VOPAGU-2260 file (C-alpha; in pm, 1 decimal, decimal comma):
REM VOPAGU-2260
SITE   aa  ch    i         X         Y         Z
SITE  MET   A    0    4908,0   -8264,4    7880,1
SITE  LYS   A    1    4767,4   -8427,3    8195,3
SITE  ARG   A    2    5101,7   -8365,2    8371,7
SITE  ILE   A    3    5085,2   -8006,2    8285,0
SITE  ILE   A    4    4729,7   -7969,9    8411,4
SITE  ALA   A    5    4816,7   -8145,3    8725,8
SITE  TRP   A    6    5130,0   -7924,1    8779,9
SITE  ILE   A    7    4910,5   -7606,2    8726,6
SITE  LYS   A    8    4663,8   -7737,0    8980,1
SITE  ASN   A    9    4924,7   -7810,5    9237,4
SITE  ALA   A   10    5096,2   -7480,0    9187,2
SITE  PHE   A   11    4765,5   -7297,4    9222,3
SITE  LYS   A   12    4691,0   -7468,9    9548,3
SITE  LYS   A   13    5042,0   -7416,6    9676,4
SITE  TYR   A   14    5084,5   -7043,5    9598,4
SITE  PHE   A   15    4747,8   -6889,4    9565,6
SITE  GLY   A   16    4574,0   -6820,4    9899,0
SITE  VAL   A   17    4227,1   -6707,2    9969,8
SITE  PHE   A   18    4296,9   -6344,6    9881,9
SITE  SER   A   19    4470,9   -6440,1    9550,0
SITE  ARG   A   20    4189,9   -6659,5    9448,9
SITE  ILE   A   21    3924,8   -6414,1    9521,8
SITE  SER   A   22    4118,0   -6139,8    9332,2
SITE  LEU   A   23    4173,3   -6355,8    9028,2
SITE  SER   A   24    3800,0   -6447,4    9022,4
SITE  VAL   A   25    3700,8   -6083,3    9041,3
SITE  PHE   A   26    3950,1   -6005,2    8773,4
SITE  ALA   A   27    3810,0   -6270,0    8538,8
SITE  VAL   A   28    3457,0   -6131,2    8601,5
SITE  SER   A   29    3570,8   -5777,3    8536,3
SITE  LEU   A   30    3717,9   -5887,8    8197,2
SITE  VAL   A   31    3392,1   -6041,1    8102,1
SITE  ILE   A   32    3197,3   -5729,9    8208,4
SITE  LEU   A   33    3449,0   -5512,1    8013,7
SITE  LEU   A   34    3399,8   -5721,4    7699,7
SITE  MET   A   35    3016,7   -5713,5    7743,8
SITE  SER   A   36    3027,2   -5334,6    7771,6
SITE  LYS   A   37    3226,2   -5303,0    7456,1
SITE  LEU   A   38    2987,7   -5523,4    7255,8
SITE  PHE   A   39    2660,4   -5392,8    7397,8
SITE  PRO   A   40    2633,8   -5017,7    7488,9
SITE  ALA   A   41    2296,4   -5076,8    7650,9
SITE  PHE   A   42    2463,3   -5308,9    7898,2
SITE  ALA   A   43    2734,0   -5056,1    7967,6
SITE  ASP   A   44    2461,2   -4793,4    8021,4
SITE  PHE   A   45    2289,0   -5016,5    8274,3
SITE  PHE   A   46    2597,2   -5138,1    8451,1
SITE  ASN   A   47    2751,2   -4787,9    8481,1
SITE  ARG   A   48    2425,7   -4631,8    8597,5
SITE  TYR   A   49    2334,0   -4886,8    8865,4
SITE  ILE   A   50    2633,1   -5109,1    8950,6
SITE  SER   A   51    2924,9   -4878,8    8908,2
SITE  SER   A   52    2733,9   -4594,8    9060,4
SITE  SER   A   53    2681,3   -4798,3    9374,8
SITE  ILE   A   54    3051,3   -4863,4    9407,5
SITE  ARG   A   55    3137,9   -4505,0    9348,4
SITE  PHE   A   56    2877,9   -4401,2    9604,0
SITE  VAL   A   57    3031,2   -4632,1    9870,7
SITE  LEU   A   58    3380,8   -4517,6    9802,9
SITE  SER   A   59    3289,6   -4151,8    9793,3
SITE  ASN   A   60    3107,2   -4162,8   10116,6
SITE  ILE   A   61    3387,8   -4352,0   10292,7
SITE  THR   A   62    3654,1   -4106,0   10189,8
SITE  LYS   A   63    3458,8   -3780,9   10201,0
SITE  TYR   A   64    3501,2   -3757,2   10580,4
SITE  LEU   A   65    3880,9   -3760,2   10555,1
SITE  PRO   A   66    4016,5   -3406,7   10579,9
SITE  PHE   A   67    4272,5   -3489,4   10305,3
SITE  SER   A   68    4270,5   -3658,7    9967,1
SITE  LEU   A   69    4338,4   -4033,2   10012,2
SITE  GLY   A   70    4405,7   -4067,4    9644,6
SITE  GLU   A   71    4672,2   -3805,4    9653,4
SITE  THR   A   72    4836,2   -3945,3    9961,5
SITE  LEU   A   73    4840,6   -4302,8    9810,1
SITE  PHE   A   74    4990,9   -4161,0    9483,1
SITE  LEU   A   75    5261,2   -3959,6    9673,0
SITE  SER   A   76    5341,6   -4274,6    9880,2
SITE  LEU   A   77    5394,7   -4498,3    9571,8
SITE  PRO   A   78    5766,4   -4443,1    9533,7
SITE  MET   A   79    5832,2   -4516,4    9901,7
SITE  LEU   A   80    5587,5   -4815,3    9889,9
SITE  PHE   A   81    5779,1   -4954,4    9578,1
SITE  PHE   A   82    6121,3   -4936,4    9753,4
SITE  VAL   A   83    5970,9   -5084,3   10074,2
SITE  LEU   A   84    5834,9   -5377,8    9874,9
SITE  ILE   A   85    6165,5   -5427,3    9692,7
SITE  PHE   A   86    6348,2   -5419,9   10022,9
SITE  VAL   A   87    6111,0   -5670,4   10177,8
SITE  TYR   A   88    6142,6   -5895,0    9882,0
SITE  VAL   A   89    6525,3   -5888,0    9875,2
SITE  LYS   A   90    6556,9   -5913,1   10252,2
SITE  LYS   A   91    6306,5   -6187,1   10328,4
SITE  PHE   A   92    6191,4   -6366,9   10015,7
SITE  SER   A   93    6441,8   -6365,7    9734,6
SITE  LYS   A   94    6650,9   -6647,6    9880,7
SITE  ASP   A   95    6347,0   -6863,4    9940,3
SITE  ASP   A   96    6184,9   -6965,9    9601,3
SITE  GLU   A   97    5856,0   -7074,2    9757,8
SITE  LYS   A   98    5810,2   -6757,4    9959,2
SITE  ALA   A   99    5929,8   -6540,8    9676,5
SITE  ILE   A  100    5665,8   -6684,7    9441,9
SITE  ARG   A  101    5391,5   -6645,3    9705,6
SITE  PHE   A  102    5511,5   -6285,0    9761,6
SITE  LEU   A  103    5495,4   -6214,8    9384,1
SITE  VAL   A  104    5158,0   -6378,4    9355,1
SITE  VAL   A  105    5016,5   -6150,4    9631,6
SITE  MET   A  106    5158,8   -5844,2    9442,9
SITE  PHE   A  107    4999,4   -5951,6    9128,8
SITE  SER   A  108    4674,3   -6006,7    9307,9
SITE  CYS   A  109    4689,9   -5644,6    9442,6
SITE  VAL   A  110    4737,1   -5515,7    9090,5
SITE  SER   A  111    4457,4   -5725,7    8959,0
SITE  ILE   A  112    4220,4   -5580,1    9230,4
SITE  MET   A  113    4323,1   -5234,0    9123,6
SITE  PHE   A  114    4248,5   -5306,7    8759,6
SITE  SER   A  115    3919,9   -5476,4    8852,6
SITE  THR   A  116    3826,7   -5161,8    9070,9
SITE  HIS   A  117    3881,2   -4945,1    8771,8
SITE  ILE   A  118    3664,1   -5155,7    8534,7
SITE  LEU   A  119    3373,9   -5208,2    8788,1
SITE  SER   A  120    3365,7   -4854,3    8921,9
SITE  PHE   A  121    3455,2   -4639,6    8623,1
SITE  GLY   A  122    3598,2   -4810,9    8311,5
SITE  VAL   A  123    3267,7   -4938,1    8176,4
SITE  GLY   A  124    3165,9   -4575,7    8145,8
SITE  TYR   A  125    3384,4   -4537,8    7843,6
SITE  ASN   A  126    3163,9   -4780,4    7653,2
SITE  CYS   A  127    2822,9   -4614,0    7720,8
SITE  THR   A  128    2592,1   -4472,6    7460,2
SITE  GLU   A  129    2735,3   -4139,7    7331,6
SITE  LEU   A  130    2619,8   -3833,0    7522,1
SITE  ASP   A  131    2488,4   -3648,1    7211,6
SITE  ARG   A  132    2249,8   -3943,3    7148,7
SITE  ARG   A  133    2138,5   -3932,7    7516,4
SITE  LEU   A  134    2063,5   -3568,4    7477,2
SITE  GLY   A  135    1881,2   -3604,6    7143,3
SITE  MET   A  136    2158,2   -3426,9    6952,3
SITE  SER   A  137    2411,3   -3502,5    6677,8
SITE  ALA   A  138    2763,6   -3399,5    6755,6
SITE  ASP   A  139    2903,7   -3412,4    6401,5
SITE  PRO   A  140    3220,8   -3238,8    6294,7
SITE  VAL   A  141    3141,5   -2871,6    6277,5
SITE  SER   A  142    3194,4   -2595,3    6027,3
SITE  ALA   A  143    3350,9   -2245,2    6080,4
SITE  ASP   A  144    3006,2   -2088,5    6066,4
SITE  GLU   A  145    2866,1   -2330,7    6344,6
SITE  LEU   A  146    3174,2   -2240,1    6553,1
SITE  GLU   A  147    3119,3   -1869,9    6501,2
SITE  TYR   A  148    2750,8   -1899,5    6583,1
SITE  THR   A  149    2816,4   -2096,7    6904,7
SITE  ALA   A  150    3084,3   -1851,5    7023,8
SITE  ILE   A  151    2848,7   -1561,0    6966,4
SITE  GLN   A  152    2577,6   -1735,8    7165,8
SITE  LEU   A  153    2819,4   -1810,3    7445,3
SITE  ARG   A  154    2961,6   -1460,1    7444,5
SITE  GLY   A  155    2611,1   -1297,0    7463,3
SITE  GLU   A  156    2512,5   -1514,1    7755,6
SITE  MET   A  157    2829,2   -1448,5    7938,3
SITE  GLN   A  158    2794,6   -1076,3    7878,1
SITE  GLU   A  159    2470,3   -1059,0    8078,9
SITE  LEU   A  160    2659,8   -1194,3    8391,7
SITE  LEU   A  161    2960,7    -957,7    8378,1
SITE  ASP   A  162    2820,5    -682,1    8592,0
SITE  ASP   A  163    2773,9    -943,2    8875,3
SITE  ILE   A  164    3145,7   -1048,7    8858,1
SITE  ASP   A  165    3416,5    -885,2    9075,6
SITE  PHE   A  166    3749,0    -837,9    8894,1
SITE  ASN   A  167    4089,5    -768,3    9047,5
SITE  ALA   A  168    4326,6    -492,3    8927,7
SITE  ASP   A  169    4524,5    -745,2    8712,9
SITE  GLY   A  170    4199,6    -829,8    8513,4
SITE  SER   A  171    4142,3   -1175,4    8671,4
SITE  SER   A  172    3810,0   -1235,9    8834,3
SITE  ARG   A  173    3750,9   -1320,1    9206,3
SITE  MET   A  174    3538,1   -1609,9    9331,6
SITE  PRO   A  175    3316,8   -1457,1    9600,3
SITE  TYR   A  176    3304,1   -1757,1    9830,9
SITE  SER   A  177    3521,3   -2052,8    9970,2
SITE  PHE   A  178    3584,7   -2377,5    9802,0
SITE  SER   A  179    3348,5   -2550,2   10047,9
SITE  LYS   A  180    3063,9   -2316,9    9953,3
SITE  LEU   A  181    3138,3   -2380,1    9581,8
SITE  ASN   A  182    3119,1   -2761,3    9647,5
SITE  ASP   A  183    2779,4   -2708,6    9821,3
SITE  LYS   A  184    2650,0   -2498,2    9521,9
SITE  LEU   A  185    2765,6   -2755,3    9270,6
SITE  ASN   A  186    2600,2   -3043,2    9465,0
SITE  ALA   A  187    2279,9   -2842,5    9455,5
SITE  ALA   A  188    2318,3   -2779,1    9072,1
SITE  TYR   A  189    2382,8   -3162,8    9025,6
SITE  ALA   A  190    2073,7   -3238,2    9221,3
SITE  LYS   A  191    1877,1   -3026,0    8968,8
SITE  ALA   A  192    2057,3   -3187,1    8680,1
SITE  CYS   A  193    1958,0   -3538,2    8802,3
SITE  ASP   A  194    1599,1   -3443,0    8752,2
SITE  LYS   A  195    1656,5   -3352,2    8387,4
SITE  TYR   A  196    1913,6   -3617,5    8299,1
SITE  ASP   A  197    1846,0   -3974,1    8416,3
SITE  PHE   A  198    2198,3   -4100,2    8333,1
SITE  ILE   A  199    2340,5   -3884,6    8615,7
SITE  PRO   A  200    2310,7   -4060,6    8947,9
SITE  ARG   A  201    2243,7   -3873,2    9282,1
SITE  LEU   A  202    2547,0   -3820,0    9493,8
SITE  ASN   A  203    2631,2   -3556,8    9752,2
SITE  SER   A  204    3008,3   -3552,1    9731,7
SITE  LYS   A  205    3302,2   -3354,7    9871,2
SITE  VAL   A  206    3571,7   -3244,7    9640,8
SITE  LYS   A  207    3934,6   -3259,2    9779,4
SITE  LEU   A  208    4191,2   -2984,3    9736,2
SITE  ILE   A  209    4535,9   -3118,4    9628,6
SITE  SER   A  210    4793,1   -3032,4    9882,4
SITE  VAL   A  211    5074,3   -3014,1    9617,1
SITE  SER   A  212    4876,3   -2799,6    9378,9
SITE  PRO   A  213    5155,4   -2553,3    9302,7
SITE  ILE   A  214    5385,9   -2835,8    9199,2
SITE  MET   A  215    5107,0   -3021,0    9014,8
SITE  THR   A  216    5052,6   -2709,9    8798,9
SITE  TYR   A  217    5359,7   -2790,8    8609,5
SITE  THR   A  218    5186,4   -3100,2    8487,7
SITE  HIS   A  219    4904,3   -2873,6    8348,6
SITE  ILE   A  220    4651,4   -3087,9    8545,0
SITE  SER   A  221    4381,6   -2872,1    8697,9
SITE  GLY   A  222    4183,9   -3158,4    8856,8
SITE  ILE   A  223    4178,7   -3530,4    8878,7
SITE  TYR   A  224    3932,0   -3809,3    8974,9
SITE  THR   A  225    4080,7   -4106,5    9163,4
SITE  TYR   A  226    3846,9   -4397,6    9093,0
SITE  TYR   A  227    4025,9   -4612,5    9348,4
SITE  THR   A  228    3908,8   -4387,4    9627,2
SITE  GLY   A  229    3609,6   -4226,6    9474,3
SITE  GLU   A  230    3746,9   -3874,7    9520,8
SITE  ALA   A  231    3727,7   -3569,2    9293,7
SITE  ASN   A  232    4026,4   -3354,0    9341,7
SITE  LEU   A  233    4094,7   -2987,7    9255,9
SITE  ASN   A  234    4418,0   -2813,6    9183,4
SITE  PHE   A  235    4362,3   -2484,3    9378,0
SITE  ASN   A  236    4665,6   -2306,0    9222,0
SITE  TYR   A  237    4484,6   -2202,5    8902,4
SITE  PRO   A  238    4296,4   -1873,2    8860,8
SITE  ASP   A  239    3962,6   -1850,5    9024,0
SITE  TYR   A  240    3737,9   -1851,9    8709,8
SITE  THR   A  241    3860,9   -2209,4    8634,5
SITE  PHE   A  242    3745,4   -2348,9    8963,6
SITE  PRO   A  243    3358,5   -2398,0    8925,1
SITE  TYR   A  244    3395,7   -2547,6    8578,8
SITE  THR   A  245    3694,4   -2772,4    8665,4
SITE  MET   A  246    3521,9   -2887,4    8989,9
SITE  ALA   A  247    3197,0   -2970,3    8802,4
SITE  HIS   A  248    3411,4   -3164,6    8550,1
SITE  GLU   A  249    3571,5   -3384,8    8821,0
SITE  MET   A  250    3230,7   -3426,1    8983,3
SITE  ALA   A  251    3101,0   -3552,4    8647,3
SITE  HIS   A  252    3358,3   -3821,5    8647,2
SITE  GLN   A  253    3268,4   -3904,9    9004,5
SITE  ARG   A  254    2913,2   -3963,2    8874,1
SITE  GLY   A  255    3025,4   -4198,0    8602,6
SITE  VAL   A  256    3074,8   -3967,2    8299,3
SITE  ALA   A  257    3405,9   -4119,3    8180,8
SITE  PRO   A  258    3491,0   -3954,3    7833,3
SITE  GLU   A  259    3671,1   -3617,1    7880,7
SITE  ASP   A  260    3460,6   -3438,0    7629,6
SITE  GLU   A  261    3138,4   -3562,9    7773,1
SITE  ALA   A  262    3267,5   -3472,9    8135,7
SITE  ASN   A  263    3335,5   -3126,1    8005,1
SITE  PHE   A  264    3001,3   -3085,6    7847,8
SITE  VAL   A  265    2808,8   -3238,7    8156,7
SITE  ALA   A  266    2996,2   -2987,1    8365,6
SITE  PHE   A  267    2869,1   -2702,7    8141,1
SITE  LEU   A  268    2511,2   -2825,6    8161,5
SITE  VAL   A  269    2526,4   -2867,6    8537,0
SITE  CYS   A  270    2663,0   -2514,3    8584,4
SITE  MET   A  271    2373,0   -2386,0    8382,2
SITE  GLU   A  272    2147,9   -2536,7    8648,5
SITE  SER   A  273    2298,5   -2316,6    8911,9
SITE  ASP   A  274    2150,8   -1978,5    8998,5
SITE  ASP   A  275    2496,9   -1847,9    9092,7
SITE  SER   A  276    2639,9   -1590,8    8849,7
SITE  TYR   A  277    2998,1   -1683,5    8903,2
SITE  ILE   A  278    2951,2   -2055,1    8838,2
SITE  ARG   A  279    2769,0   -1974,7    8511,3
SITE  TYR   A  280    3034,5   -1722,9    8415,3
SITE  SER   A  281    3306,0   -1985,4    8472,2
SITE  ALA   A  282    3119,4   -2245,6    8256,9
SITE  TYR   A  283    3050,0   -1982,8    7975,4
SITE  LEU   A  284    3411,8   -1861,8    7964,1
SITE  ASN   A  285    3568,1   -2208,7    7976,1
SITE  MET   A  286    3336,1   -2317,0    7691,1
SITE  TYR   A  287    3390,4   -1999,6    7507,9
SITE  GLU   A  288    3770,7   -2061,4    7511,6
SITE  TYR   A  289    3736,3   -2408,4    7374,9
SITE  VAL   A  290    3506,4   -2286,7    7088,4
SITE  ILE   A  291    3710,0   -1983,3    6987,6
SITE  SER   A  292    4028,5   -2192,8    7000,4
SITE  ALA   A  293    3874,5   -2422,6    6740,2
SITE  TYR   A  294    3748,1   -2122,1    6544,6
SITE  SER   A  295    4098,5   -1966,2    6536,2
SITE  SER   A  296    4218,1   -2268,3    6333,1
SITE  ALA   A  297    3895,8   -2280,8    6105,4
SITE  ASP   A  298    3886,8   -1901,4    6033,5
SITE  PRO   A  299    4185,6   -1692,6    6164,0
SITE  SER   A  300    4048,3   -1359,6    6044,2
SITE  GLY   A  301    3701,4   -1429,6    6174,6
SITE  TYR   A  302    3851,4   -1530,2    6511,0
SITE  SER   A  303    4043,4   -1197,2    6532,4
SITE  SER   A  304    3719,1   -1011,0    6470,6
SITE  LEU   A  305    3521,3   -1211,5    6714,5
SITE  LEU   A  306    3772,9   -1165,3    6983,5
SITE  SER   A  307    3798,9    -788,9    6922,9
SITE  GLU   A  308    3420,0    -764,4    6979,1
SITE  THR   A  309    3445,6    -952,2    7308,3
SITE  ASP   A  310    3395,7    -748,2    7623,2
SITE  LEU   A  311    3731,4    -600,1    7751,3
SITE  ARG   A  312    3672,0    -754,3    8092,2
SITE  VAL   A  313    3662,1   -1108,2    7946,2
SITE  ARG   A  314    3976,2   -1034,9    7725,4
SITE  ARG   A  315    4159,0    -915,4    8035,4
SITE  GLU   A  316    4061,9   -1231,4    8219,0
SITE  MET   A  317    4204,6   -1435,8    7935,1
SITE  ILE   A  318    4523,5   -1230,3    7926,3
SITE  ALA   A  319    4569,1   -1261,3    8307,5
SITE  PHE   A  320    4528,4   -1642,6    8266,9
SITE  SER   A  321    4802,8   -1635,3    7995,0
SITE  ASP   A  322    5036,1   -1435,7    8219,0
SITE  PHE   A  323    4976,0   -1667,8    8515,8
SITE  PHE   A  324    5039,6   -1966,7    8279,0
SITE  ASP   A  325    5353,4   -1844,9    8135,9
SITE  LYS   A  326    5559,8   -1996,0    8429,2
SITE  TYR   A  327    5415,0   -2336,9    8373,7
SITE  ARG   A  328    5369,3   -2342,8    7997,2
SITE  GLU   A  329    5688,6   -2531,5    7894,4
SITE  SER   A  330    5778,1   -2816,1    8136,5
SITE  THR   A  331    5900,1   -3162,4    8119,7
SITE  ALA   A  332    5638,6   -3267,2    8373,6
SITE  SER   A  333    5358,7   -3159,7    8147,4
SITE  GLU   A  334    5500,0   -3354,4    7850,7
SITE  VAL   A  335    5527,2   -3668,9    8078,9
SITE  SER   A  336    5180,4   -3628,8    8220,8
SITE  ASN   A  337    5026,6   -3567,3    7879,5
SITE  ALA   A  338    5192,1   -3879,9    7744,0
SITE  ILE   A  339    5066,5   -4089,0    8034,4
SITE  ASN   A  340    4718,0   -3941,1    8012,9
SITE  ASP   A  341    4705,2   -3989,1    7637,7
SITE  THR   A  342    4810,4   -4349,6    7670,0
SITE  TYR   A  343    4555,5   -4411,4    7945,2
SITE  LEU   A  344    4268,3   -4251,1    7747,8
SITE  LYS   A  345    4347,0   -4441,0    7431,9
SITE  ALA   A  346    4370,5   -4766,0    7620,8
SITE  SER   A  347    4029,3   -4690,1    7777,5
SITE  GLY   A  348    3866,0   -4646,4    7437,2
SITE  GLU   A  349    3905,8   -4280,3    7362,0
SITE  LYS   A  350    4064,3   -4277,2    7015,7
SITE  ALA   A  351    4166,2   -3915,6    7038,4
SITE  GLY   A  352    4350,4   -3949,3    7362,4
SITE  SER   A  353    4415,8   -3634,1    7544,0
SITE  ALA   A  354    4280,3   -3441,3    7243,5
SITE  SER   A  355    3941,4   -3564,7    7342,1
SITE  TYR   A  356    3899,4   -3278,1    7590,7
SITE  GLY   A  357    3863,9   -3041,6    7294,8
SITE  LEU   A  358    3595,4   -3257,5    7138,3
SITE  VAL   A  359    3353,3   -3087,8    7362,8
SITE  VAL   A  360    3338,5   -2817,7    7089,8
SITE  ASP   A  361    3129,8   -3060,8    6880,1
SITE  LEU   A  362    2890,8   -3107,7    7161,4
SITE  ALA   A  363    2854,9   -2741,8    7236,4
SITE  CYS   A  364    2785,2   -2661,2    6872,1
SITE  ALA   A  365    2536,7   -2942,2    6849,3
SITE  TYR   A  366    2360,5   -2794,6    7166,2
SITE  TYR   A  367    2345,2   -2438,6    7037,2
SITE  THR   A  368    2244,9   -2523,2    6683,0
SITE  SER   A  369    1967,9   -2753,9    6809,0
SITE  ASP   A  370    1689,7   -2699,9    7045,2
SITE  GLY   A  371    1913,6   -2781,0    7343,1
SITE  ALA   A  372    1999,3   -2429,5    7451,4
SITE  LYS   A  373    1644,0   -2295,5    7415,3
């Protein structure tokens, strides 16, 4: 046993440099923090709100001055980087056992740093107190009647905004300003939300547009938060009405709201803080689509009746989206991305996986059947 311990100590001194030792130490601390967050939600709340938010703040403020998405650039560079590393390993290190081991140790150290960054800046957020409890609600499984009631409330509030919305000839609506202006308006809405919801940290952030958005649409991904760089990224290839709500969703991740259903609902709440009609319309319509989709399964005949009573302008918007999406609906890329996302979410603690996005319906119903919307 002593010989084994001595061998491990010698190997550690021989192959693990300063960087590797630091990365392993951070990795070990990260694992302890992750375990603590799973055991004690109050600890997760504190760590995510004050420690993780500081890391996200630094990352976001470093990368926001770049005119491109660093996260996207790194992701697109991964295949080339992988082959370069393989080439370097085979060319320089594979024939020298000592150098080969040191090279592999450095690579493992880089991976451990990435894992630690995920936990410390974002991953703890999956173990926080549930959003409904923070808001004083109870998001229990909902009935068909509750779905119908919530849909009617959303439809009524959306109806009041329709005269302020510009529609194209194909039925799709038109966002009346640039992405930069939208970003500013949502930052202002988040500033108001911070005054109402103390679990949302203050952050003035810049959302990045994904340069390969047309290609990315085949994956059915409308936005993504890259926690390694602190960037919220938006797919600009989708119809206009999705932009405000999707951008608000990714900005929610940027502020530490990790679960997808909670990010969806926080995006809705934040959009409600805006005095801009198009932002509110976007939130109402996106939430309305979630709710009536659930209602269509619970009560098909009731769904048909509800939809027939929906304003023609809204129905034409939904038809225009369906026509747009036909090109991307069936794709291998979407199946692969969904499988990867589902695995990641389940590994992070979201038991429903990619289906968790739709769980926002429970939160919306709890909100409208309680005092939250009043």
